[in-house]
Each structure stands twice: as C-alpha cells, then as structure tokens.
N, CA, C, O and the ligand as a Tripos MOL2 file, in Angstrom:
@<TRIPOS>MOLECULE
protein
  241   239    61     0     0
PROTEIN
NO_CHARGES

@<TRIPOS>ATOM
      1 N          74.3070    5.7900    3.7690 N.3       1 MET1
      2 CA         73.6140    6.0960    5.0140 C.3       1 MET1
      3 C          72.2510    6.6910    4.6730 C.2       1 MET1
      4 O          72.1460    7.5290    3.7770 O.2       1 MET1
      5 N          71.2180    6.2660    5.3750 N.am      2 THR2
      6 CA         69.8670    6.7550    5.1000 C.3       2 THR2
      7 C          69.5470    7.9450    5.9890 C.2       2 THR2
      8 O          70.0770    8.0900    7.0910 O.2       2 THR2
      9 N          68.6600    8.7930    5.4720 N.am      3 GLU3
     10 CA         68.2080    9.9440    6.2580 C.3       3 GLU3
     11 C          67.3880    9.4560    7.4520 C.2       3 GLU3
     12 O          66.6070    8.5150    7.3110 O.2       3 GLU3
     13 N          67.5470   10.0670    8.6070 N.am      4 PRO4
     14 CA         66.7090    9.6590    9.7450 C.3       4 PRO4
     15 C          65.2600   10.0480    9.4940 C.2       4 PRO4
     16 O          64.9790   11.0900    8.9030 O.2       4 PRO4
     17 N          64.3540    9.2100    9.9440 N.am      5 THR5
     18 CA         62.9300    9.4940    9.8120 C.3       5 THR5
     19 C          62.5510   10.5880   10.8000 C.2       5 THR5
     20 O          62.8490   10.4790   11.9890 O.2       5 THR5
     21 N          61.8880   11.6560   10.3130 N.am      6 PRO6
     22 CA         61.5100   12.7200   11.2560 C.3       6 PRO6
     23 C          60.4900   12.1990   12.2570 C.2       6 PRO6
     24 O          59.6500   11.3690   11.9090 O.2       6 PRO6
     25 N          60.5520   12.6750   13.4910 N.am      7 PRO7
     26 CA         59.5670   12.2320   14.4790 C.3       7 PRO7
     27 C          58.1700   12.6800   14.0850 C.2       7 PRO7
     28 O          57.9890   13.7170   13.4460 O.2       7 PRO7
     29 N          57.1960   11.8890   14.4750 N.am      8 LEU8
     30 CA         55.8050   12.1780   14.1580 C.3       8 LEU8
     31 C          55.0310   12.4660   15.4330 C.2       8 LEU8
     32 O          55.3200   11.9200   16.4980 O.2       8 LEU8
     33 N          54.0540   13.3240   15.3000 N.am      9 LEU9
     34 CA         53.0510   13.4700   16.3420 C.3       9 LEU9
     35 C          51.9020   12.5550   15.9630 C.2       9 LEU9
     36 O          51.5520   12.4720   14.7850 O.2       9 LEU9
     37 N          51.3170   11.8800   16.9060 N.am     10 ALA10
     38 CA         50.2160   10.9580   16.6230 C.3      10 ALA10
     39 C          49.1370   11.1200   17.6820 C.2      10 ALA10
     40 O          49.4100   11.4650   18.8320 O.2      10 ALA10
     41 N          47.9150   10.8640   17.2640 N.am     11 GLY11
     42 CA         46.8070   10.9380   18.2030 C.3      11 GLY11
     43 C          45.5850   10.2960   17.5980 C.2      11 GLY11
     44 O          45.6260    9.7960   16.4740 O.2      11 GLY11
     45 N          44.5120   10.3100   18.3340 N.am     12 HIS12
     46 CA         43.2590    9.7450   17.8440 C.3      12 HIS12
     47 C          42.1060   10.3880   18.5810 C.2      12 HIS12
     48 O          42.2740   11.0450   19.6090 O.2      12 HIS12
     49 N          40.9180   10.1730   18.0160 N.am     13 CYS13
     50 CA         39.7260   10.6890   18.6740 C.3      13 CYS13
     51 C          39.4590    9.8660   19.9440 C.2      13 CYS13
     52 O          40.1310    8.8670   20.1980 O.2      13 CYS13
     53 N          38.4970   10.2870   20.7100 N.am     14 HIS14
     54 CA         38.2280    9.6520   22.0010 C.3      14 HIS14
     55 C          37.9400    8.1600   21.8660 C.2      14 HIS14
     56 O          38.4300    7.3760   22.6790 O.2      14 HIS14
     57 N          37.1610    7.7400   20.8650 N.am     15 CYS15
     58 CA         36.8140    6.3130   20.7270 C.3      15 CYS15
     59 C          37.8770    5.5380   19.9520 C.2      15 CYS15
     60 O          37.8300    4.3080   19.9310 O.2      15 CYS15
     61 N          38.8290    6.2100   19.3160 N.am     16 GLY16
     62 CA         39.8900    5.5190   18.5980 C.3      16 GLY16
     63 C          39.5610    5.1950   17.1530 C.2      16 GLY16
     64 O          40.3900    4.5920   16.4710 O.2      16 GLY16
     65 N          38.3890    5.5660   16.6530 N.am     17 ALA17
     66 CA         37.9950    5.2310   15.2830 C.3      17 ALA17
     67 C          38.8190    5.9840   14.2440 C.2      17 ALA17
     68 O          39.0450    5.4670   13.1500 O.2      17 ALA17
     69 N          39.2630    7.1700   14.5570 N.am     18 VAL18
     70 CA         40.0440    7.9800   13.6280 C.3      18 VAL18
     71 C          41.3690    8.3420   14.2990 C.2      18 VAL18
     72 O          41.3990    8.8560   15.4170 O.2      18 VAL18
     73 N          42.4600    8.0620   13.5900 N.am     19 ALA19
     74 CA         43.7940    8.3810   14.0990 C.3      19 ALA19
     75 C          44.4860    9.3150   13.1160 C.2      19 ALA19
     76 O          44.1310    9.3630   11.9380 O.2      19 ALA19
     77 N          45.4670   10.0510   13.6010 N.am     20 PHE20
     78 CA         46.2120   10.9670   12.7370 C.3      20 PHE20
     79 C          47.6880   10.9380   13.0950 C.2      20 PHE20
     80 O          48.0740   10.6280   14.2210 O.2      20 PHE20
     81 N          48.4940   11.2700   12.1050 N.am     21 THR21
     82 CA         49.9170   11.5180   12.3230 C.3      21 THR21
     83 C          50.2870   12.7540   11.5210 C.2      21 THR21
     84 O          49.6770   13.0510   10.4940 O.2      21 THR21
     85 N          51.2840   13.4620   11.9990 N.am     22 LEU22
     86 CA         51.8220   14.6000   11.2720 C.3      22 LEU22
     87 C          53.2630   14.8050   11.7030 C.2      22 LEU22
     88 O          53.6390   14.4310   12.8140 O.2      22 LEU22
     89 N          54.0800   15.4030   10.8240 N.am     23 PRO23
     90 CA         55.4740   15.6330   11.1820 C.3      23 PRO23
     91 C          55.5750   16.5330   12.4160 C.2      23 PRO23
     92 O          54.8790   17.5430   12.5200 O.2      23 PRO23
     93 N          56.4360   16.1580   13.3330 N.am     24 ASP24
     94 CA         56.5900   16.8850   14.5900 C.3      24 ASP24
     95 C          56.8970   18.3590   14.3700 C.2      24 ASP24
     96 O          56.3930   19.2180   15.0940 O.2      24 ASP24
     97 N          57.7310   18.6530   13.3630 N.am     25 GLN25
     98 CA         58.1600   20.0300   13.1510 C.3      25 GLN25
     99 C          57.0950   20.9010   12.5120 C.2      25 GLN25
    100 O          57.2340   22.1240   12.4940 O.2      25 GLN25
    101 N          56.0320   20.2990   11.9860 N.am     26 SER26
    102 CA         55.0720   21.0890   11.2280 C.3      26 SER26
    103 C          54.0270   21.7560   12.1030 C.2      26 SER26
    104 O          53.3670   22.6980   11.6640 O.2      26 SER26
    105 N          53.8620   21.2880   13.3300 N.am     27 ALA27
    106 CA         52.7520   21.7610   14.1420 C.3      27 ALA27
    107 C          53.1590   22.9410   15.0190 C.2      27 ALA27
    108 O          54.2370   22.9660   15.6120 O.2      27 ALA27
    109 N          52.2720   23.8980   15.0750 N.am     28 GLY28
    110 CA         52.3990   24.9860   16.0280 C.3      28 GLY28
    111 C          51.2150   24.9140   16.9720 C.2      28 GLY28
    112 O          50.1520   24.4200   16.5980 O.2      28 GLY28
    113 N          51.3830   25.3890   18.1580 N.am     29 VAL29
    114 CA         50.3000   25.3410   19.1340 C.3      29 VAL29
    115 C          49.6390   26.7100   19.2180 C.2      29 VAL29
    116 O          50.3030   27.7320   19.3910 O.2      29 VAL29
    117 N          48.3260   26.7050   19.0930 N.am     30 LEU30
    118 CA         47.5440   27.9230   19.2530 C.3      30 LEU30
    119 C          46.7520   27.8060   20.5410 C.2      30 LEU30
    120 O          46.1420   26.7680   20.7990 O.2      30 LEU30
    121 N          46.7510   28.8260   21.3290 N.am     31 ALA31
    122 CA         45.9200   28.8640   22.5310 C.3      31 ALA31
    123 C          44.9170   29.9900   22.3660 C.2      31 ALA31
    124 O          45.2660   31.0960   21.9530 O.2      31 ALA31
    125 N          43.6720   29.6980   22.6910 N.am     32 CYS32
    126 CA         42.6300   30.7050   22.5510 C.3      32 CYS32
    127 C          41.8940   30.8590   23.8820 C.2      32 CYS32
    128 O          41.4810   29.8760   24.4980 O.2      32 CYS32
    129 N          41.7420   32.0840   24.3020 N.am     33 HIS33
    130 CA         41.0630   32.3860   25.5690 C.3      33 HIS33
    131 C          39.7280   33.0870   25.3270 C.2      33 HIS33
    132 O          39.1770   33.6990   26.2420 O.2      33 HIS33
    133 N          39.2030   33.0030   24.0980 N.am     34 CYS34
    134 CA         37.9700   33.7250   23.8130 C.3      34 CYS34
    135 C          36.7960   33.1160   24.6000 C.2      34 CYS34
    136 O          36.8820   31.9980   25.1070 O.2      34 CYS34
    137 N          35.7250   33.8650   24.6840 N.am     35 GLU35
    138 CA         34.5720   33.4270   25.4560 C.3      35 GLU35
    139 C          33.9820   32.1370   24.9010 C.2      35 GLU35
    140 O          33.5950   31.2640   25.6790 O.2      35 GLU35
    141 N          33.9020   31.9880   23.5690 N.am     36 ASP36
    142 CA         33.3610   30.7650   22.9680 C.3      36 ASP36
    143 C          34.1710   29.5440   23.3830 C.2      36 ASP36
    144 O          33.5940   28.5340   23.7850 O.2      36 ASP36
    145 N          35.4900   29.6180   23.2920 N.am     37 CYS37
    146 CA         36.3220   28.4680   23.6530 C.3      37 CYS37
    147 C          36.1950   28.1580   25.1390 C.2      37 CYS37
    148 O          36.1270   26.9900   25.5200 O.2      37 CYS37
    149 N          36.1630   29.1780   25.9750 N.am     38 ARG38
    150 CA         36.0370   28.9270   27.4160 C.3      38 ARG38
    151 C          34.7030   28.2830   27.7380 C.2      38 ARG38
    152 O          34.6350   27.4300   28.6230 O.2      38 ARG38
    153 N          33.6280   28.6710   27.0360 N.am     39 ARG39
    154 CA         32.3270   28.0560   27.2840 C.3      39 ARG39
    155 C          32.2960   26.6040   26.8060 C.2      39 ARG39
    156 O          31.7680   25.7340   27.5000 O.2      39 ARG39
    157 N          32.8560   26.3430   25.6320 N.am     40 ARG40
    158 CA         32.8190   24.9830   25.0730 C.3      40 ARG40
    159 C          33.6990   24.0160   25.8350 C.2      40 ARG40
    160 O          33.3250   22.8560   26.0040 O.2      40 ARG40
    161 N          34.8510   24.4550   26.2990 N.am     41 HIS41
    162 CA         35.8360   23.5420   26.8770 C.3      41 HIS41
    163 C          35.9840   23.7070   28.3840 C.2      41 HIS41
    164 O          36.7130   22.9440   29.0170 O.2      41 HIS41
    165 N          35.3110   24.6820   28.9620 N.am     42 GLY42
    166 CA         35.4110   24.8810   30.4010 C.3      42 GLY42
    167 C          36.6750   25.6030   30.8180 C.2      42 GLY42
    168 O          36.9000   25.8180   32.0080 O.2      42 GLY42
    169 N          37.5060   25.9800   29.8540 N.am     43 ASN43
    170 CA         38.7430   26.6880   30.1450 C.3      43 ASN43
    171 C          39.2510   27.2060   28.8070 C.2      43 ASN43
    172 O          38.5540   27.0900   27.7990 O.2      43 ASN43
    173 N          40.4410   27.7700   28.7810 N.am     44 PHE44
    174 CA         40.9780   28.1580   27.4840 C.3      44 PHE44
    175 C          41.2310   26.8970   26.6700 C.2      44 PHE44
    176 O          41.2350   25.7960   27.2200 O.2      44 PHE44
    177 N          41.4450   27.0480   25.3540 N.am     45 SER45
    178 CA         41.6400   25.8980   24.4740 C.3      45 SER45
    179 C          43.0170   25.9580   23.8350 C.2      45 SER45
    180 O          43.5500   27.0390   23.5830 O.2      45 SER45
    181 N          43.5810   24.8010   23.5770 N.am     46 ALA46
    182 CA         44.8620   24.7120   22.8740 C.3      46 ALA46
    183 C          44.6700   23.7890   21.6720 C.2      46 ALA46
    184 O          44.0660   22.7220   21.7840 O.2      46 ALA46
    185 N          45.1850   24.2090   20.5380 N.am     47 PHE47
    186 CA         45.0210   23.4790   19.2860 C.3      47 PHE47
    187 C          46.3680   23.3410   18.5950 C.2      47 PHE47
    188 O          47.2550   24.1770   18.7670 O.2      47 PHE47
    189 N          46.5150   22.2610   17.7970 N.am     48 LEU48
    190 CA         47.6610   22.1400   16.9100 C.3      48 LEU48
    191 C          47.2780   22.7460   15.5710 C.2      48 LEU48
    192 O          46.1830   22.4980   15.0680 O.2      48 LEU48
    193 N          48.1510   23.5220   15.0020 N.am     49 ALA49
    194 CA         47.9020   24.1160   13.6900 C.3      49 ALA49
    195 C          48.9850   23.6350   12.7330 C.2      49 ALA49
    196 O          50.1770   23.8140   12.9810 O.2      49 ALA49
    197 N          48.5470   23.0180   11.6290 N.am     50 THR50
    198 CA         49.4980   22.5140   10.6400 C.3      50 THR50
    199 C          48.8130   22.5000    9.2750 C.2      50 THR50
    200 O          47.5880   22.3880    9.2180 O.2      50 THR50
    201 N          49.5460   22.6080    8.1970 N.am     51 PRO51
    202 CA         48.9220   22.5150    6.8720 C.3      51 PRO51
    203 C          48.2360   21.1590    6.7090 C.2      51 PRO51
    204 O          48.7870   20.1310    7.1050 O.2      51 PRO51
    205 N          47.0480   21.1550    6.1320 N.am     52 ILE52
    206 CA         46.2530   19.9200    6.0170 C.3      52 ILE52
    207 C          46.9920   18.8610    5.2020 C.2      52 ILE52
    208 O          46.8010   17.6670    5.4360 O.2      52 ILE52
    209 N          47.8220   19.2680    4.2620 N.am     53 GLY53
    210 CA         48.5540   18.3070    3.4450 C.3      53 GLY53
    211 C          49.5800   17.4980    4.2240 C.2      53 GLY53
    212 O          50.0660   16.4790    3.7340 O.2      53 GLY53
    213 N          49.9130   17.9390    5.4250 N.am     54 GLU54
    214 CA         50.9010   17.2130    6.2280 C.3      54 GLU54
    215 C          50.2610   16.2540    7.2120 C.2      54 GLU54
    216 O          50.9630   15.5540    7.9420 O.2      54 GLU54
    217 N          48.9220   16.2140    7.2400 N.am     55 VAL55
    218 CA         48.2160   15.3360    8.1700 C.3      55 VAL55
    219 C          47.8240   14.0470    7.4490 C.2      55 VAL55
    220 O          47.2740   14.0870    6.3480 O.2      55 VAL55
    221 N          48.1050   12.9290    8.0630 N.am     56 THR56
    222 CA         47.6410   11.6240    7.5660 C.3      56 THR56
    223 C          46.5660   11.1160    8.5060 C.2      56 THR56
    224 O          46.7830   10.9910    9.7110 O.2      56 THR56
    225 N          45.3980   10.8220    7.9400 N.am     57 LEU57
    226 CA         44.2750   10.3090    8.7340 C.3      57 LEU57
    227 C          44.0780    8.8340    8.4340 C.2      57 LEU57
    228 O          44.2230    8.4060    7.2900 O.2      57 LEU57
    229 N          43.7500    8.0620    9.4460 N.am     58 GLN58
    230 CA         43.4020    6.6520    9.2800 C.3      58 GLN58
    231 C          42.0910    6.4120   10.0050 C.2      58 GLN58
    232 O          41.8780    6.9390   11.0970 O.2      58 GLN58
    233 N          41.2180    5.6280    9.4120 N.am     59 GLY59
    234 CA         39.9550    5.2810   10.0510 C.3      59 GLY59
    235 C          38.7860    5.9080    9.3180 C.2      59 GLY59
    236 O          38.9510    6.6250    8.3310 O.2      59 GLY59
    237 N          37.6220    5.6210    9.8200 N.am     60 ASP60
    238 CA         36.3910    6.1040    9.1970 C.3      60 ASP60
    239 C          35.9920    7.4520    9.7460 C.2      60 ASP60
    240 O          34.9760    8.0110    9.3320 O.2      60 ASP60
    241 ZN         38.4420   30.8400   20.9440 Zn       61 ZN61
@<TRIPOS>BOND
     1     1     2 1
     2     2     3 1
     3     3     4 2
     4     3     5 am
     5     5     6 1
     6     6     7 1
     7     7     8 2
     8     7     9 am
     9     9    10 1
    10    10    11 1
    11    11    12 2
    12    11    13 am
    13    13    14 1
    14    14    15 1
    15    15    16 2
    16    15    17 am
    17    17    18 1
    18    18    19 1
    19    19    20 2
    20    19    21 am
    21    21    22 1
    22    22    23 1
    23    23    24 2
    24    23    25 am
    25    25    26 1
    26    26    27 1
    27    27    28 2
    28    27    29 am
    29    29    30 1
    30    30    31 1
    31    31    32 2
    32    31    33 am
    33    33    34 1
    34    34    35 1
    35    35    36 2
    36    35    37 am
    37    37    38 1
    38    38    39 1
    39    39    40 2
    40    39    41 am
    41    41    42 1
    42    42    43 1
    43    43    44 2
    44    43    45 am
    45    45    46 1
    46    46    47 1
    47    47    48 2
    48    47    49 am
    49    49    50 1
    50    50    51 1
    51    51    52 2
    52    51    53 am
    53    53    54 1
    54    54    55 1
    55    55    56 2
    56    55    57 am
    57    57    58 1
    58    58    59 1
    59    59    60 2
    60    59    61 am
    61    61    62 1
    62    62    63 1
    63    63    64 2
    64    63    65 am
    65    65    66 1
    66    66    67 1
    67    67    68 2
    68    67    69 am
    69    69    70 1
    70    70    71 1
    71    71    72 2
    72    71    73 am
    73    73    74 1
    74    74    75 1
    75    75    76 2
    76    75    77 am
    77    77    78 1
    78    78    79 1
    79    79    80 2
    80    79    81 am
    81    81    82 1
    82    82    83 1
    83    83    84 2
    84    83    85 am
    85    85    86 1
    86    86    87 1
    87    87    88 2
    88    87    89 am
    89    89    90 1
    90    90    91 1
    91    91    92 2
    92    91    93 am
    93    93    94 1
    94    94    95 1
    95    95    96 2
    96    95    97 am
    97    97    98 1
    98    98    99 1
    99    99   100 2
   100    99   101 am
   101   101   102 1
   102   102   103 1
   103   103   104 2
   104   103   105 am
   105   105   106 1
   106   106   107 1
   107   107   108 2
   108   107   109 am
   109   109   110 1
   110   110   111 1
   111   111   112 2
   112   111   113 am
   113   113   114 1
   114   114   115 1
   115   115   116 2
   116   115   117 am
   117   117   118 1
   118   118   119 1
   119   119   120 2
   120   119   121 am
   121   121   122 1
   122   122   123 1
   123   123   124 2
   124   123   125 am
   125   125   126 1
   126   126   127 1
   127   127   128 2
   128   127   129 am
   129   129   130 1
   130   130   131 1
   131   131   132 2
   132   131   133 am
   133   133   134 1
   134   134   135 1
   135   135   136 2
   136   135   137 am
   137   137   138 1
   138   138   139 1
   139   139   140 2
   140   139   141 am
   141   141   142 1
   142   142   143 1
   143   143   144 2
   144   143   145 am
   145   145   146 1
   146   146   147 1
   147   147   148 2
   148   147   149 am
   149   149   150 1
   150   150   151 1
   151   151   152 2
   152   151   153 am
   153   153   154 1
   154   154   155 1
   155   155   156 2
   156   155   157 am
   157   157   158 1
   158   158   159 1
   159   159   160 2
   160   159   161 am
   161   161   162 1
   162   162   163 1
   163   163   164 2
   164   163   165 am
   165   165   166 1
   166   166   167 1
   167   167   168 2
   168   167   169 am
   169   169   170 1
   170   170   171 1
   171   171   172 2
   172   171   173 am
   173   173   174 1
   174   174   175 1
   175   175   176 2
   176   175   177 am
   177   177   178 1
   178   178   179 1
   179   179   180 2
   180   179   181 am
   181   181   182 1
   182   182   183 1
   183   183   184 2
   184   183   185 am
   185   185   186 1
   186   186   187 1
   187   187   188 2
   188   187   189 am
   189   189   190 1
   190   190   191 1
   191   191   192 2
   192   191   193 am
   193   193   194 1
   194   194   195 1
   195   195   196 2
   196   195   197 am
   197   197   198 1
   198   198   199 1
   199   199   200 2
   200   199   201 am
   201   201   202 1
   202   202   203 1
   203   203   204 2
   204   203   205 am
   205   205   206 1
   206   206   207 1
   207   207   208 2
   208   207   209 am
   209   209   210 1
   210   210   211 1
   211   211   212 2
   212   211   213 am
   213   213   214 1
   214   214   215 1
   215   215   216 2
   216   215   217 am
   217   217   218 1
   218   218   219 1
   219   219   220 2
   220   219   221 am
   221   221   222 1
   222   222   223 1
   223   223   224 2
   224   223   225 am
   225   225   226 1
   226   226   227 1
   227   227   228 2
   228   227   229 am
   229   229   230 1
   230   230   231 1
   231   231   232 2
   232   231   233 am
   233   233   234 1
   234   234   235 1
   235   235   236 2
   236   235   237 am
   237   237   238 1
   238   238   239 1
   239   239   240 2
@<TRIPOS>SUBSTRUCTURE
     1 MET1         2 RESIDUE 1 A MET
     2 THR2         6 RESIDUE 1 A THR
     3 GLU3        10 RESIDUE 1 A GLU
     4 PRO4        14 RESIDUE 1 A PRO
     5 THR5        18 RESIDUE 1 A THR
     6 PRO6        22 RESIDUE 1 A PRO
     7 PRO7        26 RESIDUE 1 A PRO
     8 LEU8        30 RESIDUE 1 A LEU
     9 LEU9        34 RESIDUE 1 A LEU
    10 ALA10       38 RESIDUE 1 A ALA
    11 GLY11       42 RESIDUE 1 A GLY
    12 HIS12       46 RESIDUE 1 A HIS
    13 CYS13       50 RESIDUE 1 A CYS
    14 HIS14       54 RESIDUE 1 A HIS
    15 CYS15       58 RESIDUE 1 A CYS
    16 GLY16       62 RESIDUE 1 A GLY
    17 ALA17       66 RESIDUE 1 A ALA
    18 VAL18       70 RESIDUE 1 A VAL
    19 ALA19       74 RESIDUE 1 A ALA
    20 PHE20       78 RESIDUE 1 A PHE
    21 THR21       82 RESIDUE 1 A THR
    22 LEU22       86 RESIDUE 1 A LEU
    23 PRO23       90 RESIDUE 1 A PRO
    24 ASP24       94 RESIDUE 1 A ASP
    25 GLN25       98 RESIDUE 1 A GLN
    26 SER26      102 RESIDUE 1 A SER
    27 ALA27      106 RESIDUE 1 A ALA
    28 GLY28      110 RESIDUE 1 A GLY
    29 VAL29      114 RESIDUE 1 A VAL
    30 LEU30      118 RESIDUE 1 A LEU
    31 ALA31      122 RESIDUE 1 A ALA
    32 CYS32      126 RESIDUE 1 A CYS
    33 HIS33      130 RESIDUE 1 A HIS
    34 CYS34      134 RESIDUE 1 A CYS
    35 GLU35      138 RESIDUE 1 A GLU
    36 ASP36      142 RESIDUE 1 A ASP
    37 CYS37      146 RESIDUE 1 A CYS
    38 ARG38      150 RESIDUE 1 A ARG
    39 ARG39      154 RESIDUE 1 A ARG
    40 ARG40      158 RESIDUE 1 A ARG
    41 HIS41      162 RESIDUE 1 A HIS
    42 GLY42      166 RESIDUE 1 A GLY
    43 ASN43      170 RESIDUE 1 A ASN
    44 PHE44      174 RESIDUE 1 A PHE
    45 SER45      178 RESIDUE 1 A SER
    46 ALA46      182 RESIDUE 1 A ALA
    47 PHE47      186 RESIDUE 1 A PHE
    48 LEU48      190 RESIDUE 1 A LEU
    49 ALA49      194 RESIDUE 1 A ALA
    50 THR50      198 RESIDUE 1 A THR
    51 PRO51      202 RESIDUE 1 A PRO
    52 ILE52      206 RESIDUE 1 A ILE
    53 GLY53      210 RESIDUE 1 A GLY
    54 GLU54      214 RESIDUE 1 A GLU
    55 VAL55      218 RESIDUE 1 A VAL
    56 THR56      222 RESIDUE 1 A THR
    57 LEU57      226 RESIDUE 1 A LEU
    58 GLN58      230 RESIDUE 1 A GLN
    59 GLY59      234 RESIDUE 1 A GLY
    60 ASP60      238 RESIDUE 1 A ASP
    61 ZN61       241 GROUP 0 **** ****
C-alpha cells in the first residue's frame, strides 16, 4: 500500500506567469493590522507563512 499524497496548496500571481505549490500542513496564516499593511492593501493583510524550502515555484 502506498502512502497517500499530502494535499497541496496552490496559487499563482495575478497574470498567471508564476505559480506555486506547498504542502497544506506547512502553511500558517499571519494577519497584520499595522498601518503600512492597511495603507497598501486598503484593509488588514493576511499572508501564508511557510519555510521557503517547502515552496515549489513554476514560471518566470
Ligand atoms: Zn503590517
């Protein structure tokens, strides 16, 4: 019997030129309400935080 493949999180930039995948369990969500983030994004910001070695990038 083979081990089940862990689920992946996947996404891409707005134009689709760069895509990423990372193991679902590796990501934590950070939310920031600082003034800089609110000014840049128009509201608070939410980010995925994961070790860079677990991210696979595709594209230019
Ligand atoms: Zn911030």
